[in-house]
C-alpha positions in Angstrom: 0.2 0.1 0.1 1.4 3.2 -0.7 0.8 6.1 1.9 1.2 9.9 2.5 3.4 11.6 5.3 1.5 13.9 7.5 4.5 16.2 9.2 3.9 19.3 11.7 7.0 20.7 13.0 7.3 22.7 16.9 10.4 25.2 16.6 11.7 26.4 19.6 13.5 29.4 19.3 15.6 31.8 21.8 14.7 35.0 21.4 18.3 37.4 20.9 17.6 40.1 24.1 20.1 41.6 26.6 18.3 40.1 29.5 16.3 36.6 30.6 12.5 36.7 30.0 11.6 37.7 33.6 14.4 38.6 36.0 17.6 40.9 34.7 20.0 38.2 34.3 21.9 38.6 31.2 20.9 36.2 28.2 24.4 35.5 27.4 25.7 31.9 25.7 28.7 30.5 26.9 29.4 31.8 30.4 30.7 29.4 33.2 27.9 27.5 34.4 25.2 29.1 37.0 26.5 32.0 36.8 23.8 34.0 35.3 21.3 33.1 37.3 19.3 35.0 40.1 16.4 34.2 43.0 13.8 35.0 40.2 14.7 32.5 37.5 16.1 29.9 40.6 11.8 30.2 41.7 12.6 31.1 45.3 9.8 32.0 47.1 8.3 35.2 47.5 9.9 36.9 44.5 8.1 38.5 41.5 8.5 38.2 37.5 8.8 41.0 35.7 8.3 40.3 32.0 10.5 42.1 29.5 9.4 43.6 27.0 12.1 44.1 24.3 10.6 39.6 24.4 7.0 40.4 23.9 7.9 42.7 20.7 10.1 39.9 19.3 7.9 37.5 19.1 5.1 40.1 18.2 7.4 40.9 15.1 7.9 37.1 14.5 4.4 37.2 13.9 3.6 39.7 11.2 6.8 38.4 9.3 4.8 35.5 8.7 1.7 36.6 8.2 -0.1 35.7 11.8 -3.2 37.8 13.2 -1.7 39.4 16.8 -4.0 39.0 20.0 -5.1 42.7 21.2 -5.3 40.9 24.5 -2.6 37.7 25.7 -2.0 36.6 29.0 0.9 34.2 30.3 0.5 30.7 32.2 1.7 28.3 34.3 2.3 25.0 32.9 3.1 22.7 35.7 5.7 19.5 35.6 8.3 18.2 37.5 12.0 17.3 36.0 15.3 18.9 37.0 15.8 21.2 34.3 12.6 23.1 35.7 13.5 24.7 39.1 9.8 26.4 39.7 8.6 22.8 39.2 6.4 24.9 36.7 7.6 26.9 33.2 5.8 30.5 32.6 4.3 29.9 28.8 1.3 30.4 26.9 -1.7 28.2 26.5 -4.8 29.5 25.2 -4.4 33.1 24.6 -1.0 33.2 22.7 0.9 36.4 20.9 0.6 35.3 17.6 -1.9 32.7 15.5 -2.8 31.9 11.9 0.4 32.4 10.3 2.2 30.9 6.9 5.3 30.1 5.8 5.8 30.7 1.6 7.9 27.3 -0.1 9.3 26.8 -3.6 12.5 26.2 -4.7 14.6 23.0 -4.3 14.9 20.5 -0.9 18.0 19.4 0.9 18.2 16.4 -1.6 17.8 18.9 -4.2 14.7 18.0 -6.2 12.0 20.8 -6.6 9.8 21.6 -4.6 5.8 22.1 -5.2 5.2 25.6 -4.5 2.6 25.6 -1.0 2.6 27.8 2.1 2.8 25.8 5.2 0.5 27.3 8.0 1.4 28.1 11.2 -0.8 27.8 14.0 0.4 29.9 16.6 3.7 31.4 17.9 3.9 31.8 21.8 6.5 32.8 24.4 7.4 31.2 27.2 10.7 30.6 29.1 13.3 28.6 28.8 14.1 25.4 30.6 18.1 24.7 31.9 20.3 22.3 30.2 21.0 19.0 31.7 24.3 17.2 30.5 24.9 13.8 31.1 28.1 12.2 32.4 27.4 8.2 32.6 25.3 8.1 35.6 25.5 11.3 36.7 24.4 14.6 35.4 24.9 18.1 35.9 22.5 21.2 35.4 23.4 24.4 34.4 20.9 26.9 35.2 22.1 29.9 32.8 19.9 29.2 30.5 16.3 29.1 32.7 14.8 31.7 32.0 16.3 32.8 28.7 13.2 33.8 26.7 11.9 31.3 24.1 8.9 31.6 21.2 8.0 28.8 19.7 6.6 28.1 16.8 3.7 25.3 16.0 3.3 24.5 11.9 0.4 23.0 11.0 0.7 19.6 9.8 0.7 20.5 6.3 4.2 19.0 5.3 4.2 15.5 3.5 7.9 15.1 3.2 11.6 15.7 4.4 12.4 18.0 1.7 9.5 20.6 2.8 10.3 20.1 6.6 14.0 20.6 5.8 12.9 23.6 3.6 10.6 25.4 6.0 13.0 25.3 8.6 15.2 27.0 6.3 12.8 29.8 5.7 12.2 29.6 9.3 15.4 30.6 10.4 16.1 33.0 7.5 13.3 35.0 8.8 14.3 35.2 12.5 17.5 36.1 11.8 17.0 38.7 8.9 14.2 40.2 11.7 16.7 40.4 14.3 14.9 37.8 16.6 17.4 35.5 17.1 20.2 34.1 15.7 19.1 30.2 15.4 21.9 28.5 16.1 20.9 24.9 16.4 24.9 24.4 17.7 24.6 26.1 20.8 20.7 24.9 21.5 18.8 28.7 19.9 16.9 26.7 17.9 15.6 23.3 18.6 13.1 21.5 16.6 10.4 18.4 17.0 8.9 16.5 14.4 5.7 14.8 14.7 4.8 12.5 11.6 2.1 9.8 11.0 1.3 7.7 7.4 -2.0 7.6 6.3 -3.0 5.5 2.9 -3.3 7.7 0.1 -6.6 9.1 -0.8 -7.7 9.0 3.0 -8.6 12.3 5.0 -8.0 11.0 8.5 -4.5 11.2 10.2 -2.7 7.8 11.2 -1.5 7.7 14.9 1.2 10.4 15.7 4.8 10.0 16.5 6.9 12.5 17.9 10.4 12.6 17.7 13.4 14.1 19.5 16.4 14.9 19.8 17.0 16.5 16.6 20.0 18.4 16.5 20.4 20.2 13.1 18.2 20.7 9.7 20.5 17.3 8.6 19.0 15.4 11.5 15.3 16.0 10.5 15.6 15.1 7.1 17.1 11.7 7.8 14.8 11.2 10.8 11.6 11.9 8.6 12.8 10.1 6.0 13.6 7.1 8.3 10.6 7.7 10.0 8.4 7.2 6.9 10.2 3.9 6.1 10.1 2.7 8.9 6.1 3.5 10.1 5.2 2.2 6.3 7.0 -1.3 6.9 5.4 -1.8 10.0 1.6 -0.8 8.9 2.5 -3.1 5.3 3.0 -5.9 8.1 -0.2 -5.2 9.8 1.2 -3.4 12.9 -1.3 -1.0 15.0 0.8 1.8 16.0 1.0 3.5 19.3 1.4 7.2 20.0 4.8 7.0 21.1 7.9 9.5 21.7 11.1 8.4 19.9 14.6 9.9 20.2 17.1 10.2 17.1 20.4 8.1 17.2 22.4 9.9 14.5 25.2 7.8 14.1 23.2 5.3 13.8 20.5 6.3 11.5 17.7 5.7 12.9 15.1 6.3 15.5 14.4 4.9 19.2 11.7 4.6 21.3 11.8 7.0 24.6 8.4 6.6 26.1 4.8 5.9 24.5 1.9 7.9 25.2 -1.0 6.9 26.6 -3.0 9.9 27.2 -1.9 13.9 26.9 -0.3 15.3 29.8 -2.3 17.3 31.9 -0.1 20.3 32.8 -2.8 21.8 35.0 -2.4 25.0 32.8 -3.5 28.4 34.7 -3.1 32.2 34.3 -0.1 32.5 35.9 -1.0 35.6 39.1 2.3 37.4 39.5 1.4 38.6 35.3 -0.7 40.9 34.1 -2.0 40.6 30.8 -0.8 42.1 27.9 -2.7 44.2 25.9 -2.0 45.6 22.1 -3.7 48.4 20.6 -3.9 48.9 16.7 -1.8 51.6 16.7 1.2 49.8 18.5 1.0 46.9 16.4 1.0 48.9 13.1 4.0 50.6 15.0 5.9 47.3 15.1 4.7 46.6 11.4 6.9 49.7 10.3 9.8 48.6 12.0 9.8 45.1 9.7 12.9 44.8 7.6 12.8 43.3 3.8 12.6 39.8 4.0 15.0 37.7 1.9 12.1 36.4 -0.7 11.4 39.8 -1.3 14.9 40.7 -1.3 16.3 37.8 -4.0 12.8 39.2 -6.4 14.7 42.8 -5.8 18.2 41.6 -6.4 17.2 39.2 -9.7 15.4 42.8 -11.0 17.1 45.5 -10.3 20.8 44.4 -10.6 20.1 41.1 -13.2 21.3 38.7 -11.1 20.4 35.0 -11.4 18.6 33.2 -8.9 21.3 31.3 -7.6 23.3 34.2 -7.2 20.6 35.8 -5.7 19.8 32.9 -3.0 23.8 32.9 -2.2 23.5 36.4 -1.6 21.0 36.3 0.6 21.9 33.2 2.9 23.0 35.8 5.3 21.7 39.2 6.1 24.5 41.1 6.5 26.3 39.9 3.5 23.1 40.7 1.8 23.1 44.5 2.6 27.1 44.8 2.3 26.4 43.4 -1.3 23.3 45.5 -1.5 25.5 48.5 -0.7 28.1 47.4 -3.1 26.1 47.4 -6.2 24.1 50.8 -5.9 28.1 52.0 -6.0 28.9 49.3 -9.0 28.9 50.1 -12.6 28.2 46.3 -13.1 26.4 45.1 -10.2 26.9 41.5 -11.7 30.6 41.6 -11.1 29.9 42.8 -7.8 27.9 39.6 -7.1 30.8 37.4 -8.8 33.4 38.8 -6.8 31.6 38.1 -3.5 30.7 34.7 -4.3 34.1 33.5 -5.4 36.3 35.5 -3.5 35.2 37.0 -0.5 33.0 34.5 1.4 36.2 31.6 0.4 38.2 34.0 2.1 35.8 35.2 5.0 35.6 31.3 5.5 38.9 30.5 5.3 40.0 32.9 7.6 36.9 32.4 10.0 35.9 36.1 9.8 32.9 37.8 9.3 32.2 40.4 6.5 31.8 43.1 9.0 35.3 42.7 10.1 36.6 42.0 6.9 39.0 44.9 5.5 37.1 45.0 1.9 34.3 47.2 2.2 31.5 47.8 0.0 32.8 51.2 -1.5 36.2 49.1 -2.5 34.5 46.2 -3.9 32.5 48.7 -6.1 35.9 50.7 -7.4 37.8 47.8 -8.2 34.8 46.4 -10.2 34.6 49.6 -11.6 38.5 49.1 -12.5 38.0 46.1 -14.2 34.6 46.7 -16.3 36.7 50.1 -17.4 39.6 48.3 -18.6 42.2 49.8 -16.5 43.1 46.1 -15.2 41.9 42.7 -16.1 40.6 40.5 -14.3 43.9 38.5 -13.6 45.3 41.5 -12.0 42.0 41.9 -10.2 42.7 39.3 -8.1 45.8 40.3 -7.0 44.7 43.9 -6.0 41.7 42.1 -4.3 44.0 39.8 -2.2 45.8 43.1 -1.2 42.7 44.5 -0.3 42.3 41.9 2.1 45.5 41.8 3.7 45.9 45.6 4.3 41.7 47.4 3.4 44.0 49.5 1.2 42.1 51.5 -1.8 42.6 49.6 -5.2 43.2 52.4 -7.1 46.3 53.2 -4.5 47.1 49.4 -5.0 47.1 49.4 -8.5 49.6 52.9 -9.3 51.7 52.1 -6.4 52.1 48.1 -8.1 52.6 49.8 -11.8 49.7 47.3 -12.6 47.2 49.7 -14.8 46.7 47.5 -17.9 48.3 48.1 -21.1 46.2 48.8 -23.8 48.6 50.9 -25.9 48.1 49.2 -29.2 51.6 50.0 -30.3 52.9 48.4 -27.0 51.0 45.3 -27.3 52.2 44.8 -31.0 55.9 44.9 -29.8 55.1 42.2 -26.8 53.5 40.6 -29.5 55.6 40.6 -32.2 58.6 39.3 -29.3 56.2 36.0 -28.0 56.1 35.5 -31.8 59.9 35.4 -32.6 60.4 33.6 -29.7 58.2 30.7 -30.3 59.5 29.5 -34.2 58.3 25.9 -33.8 54.7 26.5 -32.1 54.9 28.8 -35.3 55.0 26.3 -37.7 52.8 24.5 -36.3 50.1 27.3 -36.5 50.7 28.3 -39.7 50.6 24.1 -40.7 46.6 24.5 -39.4 46.8 23.8 -35.9 44.6 26.8 -34.4 44.5 25.7 -30.7 47.7 27.5 -30.3 46.0 31.0 -30.5 45.6 30.4 -26.7 49.2 29.1 -26.6 50.3 32.2 -27.5 47.8 34.7 -25.2 49.9 33.1 -22.6 52.5 33.7 -23.8 52.2 37.2 -24.4 50.4 37.7 -20.8 53.3 35.9 -18.9 55.7 38.6 -21.2 53.5 41.5 -20.0 53.2 40.3 -16.5 49.6 40.3 -16.9 48.8 43.5 -18.0 48.0 43.6 -20.9 44.5 43.6 -22.4 43.4 40.0 -23.3 41.0 41.5 -26.6 43.7 43.9 -28.0 46.4 40.8 -27.6 43.7 38.6 -29.5 43.3 40.7 -32.1 46.7 41.5 -32.8 48.3 37.8 -32.6 45.7 36.8 -34.9 46.7 40.0 -37.3 50.4 39.0 -36.9 49.8 35.3 -36.9 48.2 35.1 -40.1 50.2 37.8 -41.9 
C-alpha cells in the first residue's frame, strides 16, 4: 500500500535580548555554569517575575513577518511539571491566548536532496512566548544542571501538519531560520541550542483524509538530522503498517550515528500540565497603533530581497540565493551594487572570492577590511579595462590583507592594464619570435595554438596586456 506522510513541526527559537524573560540576568551563551541566575529565575519563594518587553515585541514582530494575526489581549500561564531542568516546578508559558496565530511560510525552490519543491504555503498554528529551561549534561550515571539557560526568552512556533516530505520540512526550517535572523529576532544556532525542533509525523493511506497515529521525534540537533529522521521514520512506519502492526502514539529519539529512531516513551494519554493564568503577571494588551508601529519596523525579507536583486541588478536566481543566505552579506552586497557600474560583477566577486576568504579566515563580512565602496571601485576598474580580471585577483588579495584602496594598489605596484596598441604589438612580435616551432605548427593548421601565444604574451607583459587587444593583434600577426 502507498502511504502519505503528514508532518508538523514544533520549533523553539531563543529570542535575542540583553536579559532573560522575567528577570534581569544576562541572556548570554557560553558563560561559566550557574553564574547567570538569580532568585527569580531559580524560583525562590517570595520573588516576582517582570516580563521582558523586548522579547514580547520580538514575538509580535515574528508573527507579523509570518503573516500571523496578533492578539490584542494575551496572557501568560503556568505549565506545571516536575523535572530537574525546571527549578520552579512550573514553566511560565502561554496556553489558550498566545501572541500570534494563523500565519504561514511560503515554500518554493528545491529541498535538501535537490529535488524541486511544490510551491505551497505551510500554515503556522501559533507562536507563543515562554521561558527556556536549564541545560542538562549527562556524565555516565551522573547529570549536571546549568541554570544559566533557565528563564531565557523562548518562542515556540507550531506549524500546521501541512508538510508531506522530509524535503518540505527542511525547506520550512530553512525559511523560518531566515525570517528569524533577518528580523533580528534570534541567532538560531542549533549547535548552541538557540533553535530546537521536534517533529510530529504520521502516515495514512493515499487518498485517506483521517490522520494516522502521531509519532513525535526528539533529539534533532541539525536540519540534516531532521531530514534524515523523517525519511527513516516514513520508511519504518510504512514497513510496520504493511506488516499489519497497529501503531501506538509514542515519543522517539534520533540516533544520528546509527541513522535510526529509538523508543523513548509511549503516550497512552495527553499530559495534564494543569495550565492556569499566572497570578503574578498581568495580561498583555496591544492597540492597533502599537501593532502598526511594530509593523513599520519590519525589515525586507529574504524572498522579497531575492526578487529585487534579480529585477534591479540582473542577478541569476542562484546568485540571489547565495547572497541572501545571510542578512549581513545581503546588505553588504546591496550597498556595493548601488555604487558599482556592473552589480553582476560585484555579485561574482563576492560569491567566488570574498565568501571563500571569509570562510578560510573564519571572520564575518563586518570584520573584513574590504568595504562595499572598495569592491565597487575594483569592479569598475575591471569593467573599464583599467586592469584585467587576473590582475584584479592580485589587487583583491592585497585589499583583503591591508584594506587599501584598489586604485592606490594599482598605482603603487604599476598594475594598470596595457591598452596601447603599439606596446602590445611589440610584445606580440616578441612572443611569436621566441616560439618558432609553435608558429610553424599554427601555420600548418593547428589553430588551438592561438591560446598558447595568448599565454606567452600575458606572461611577457606580467598579466597587464589587454586580453582582447592581444587576441586581435595575434590574429593579425600570425596570419600575416
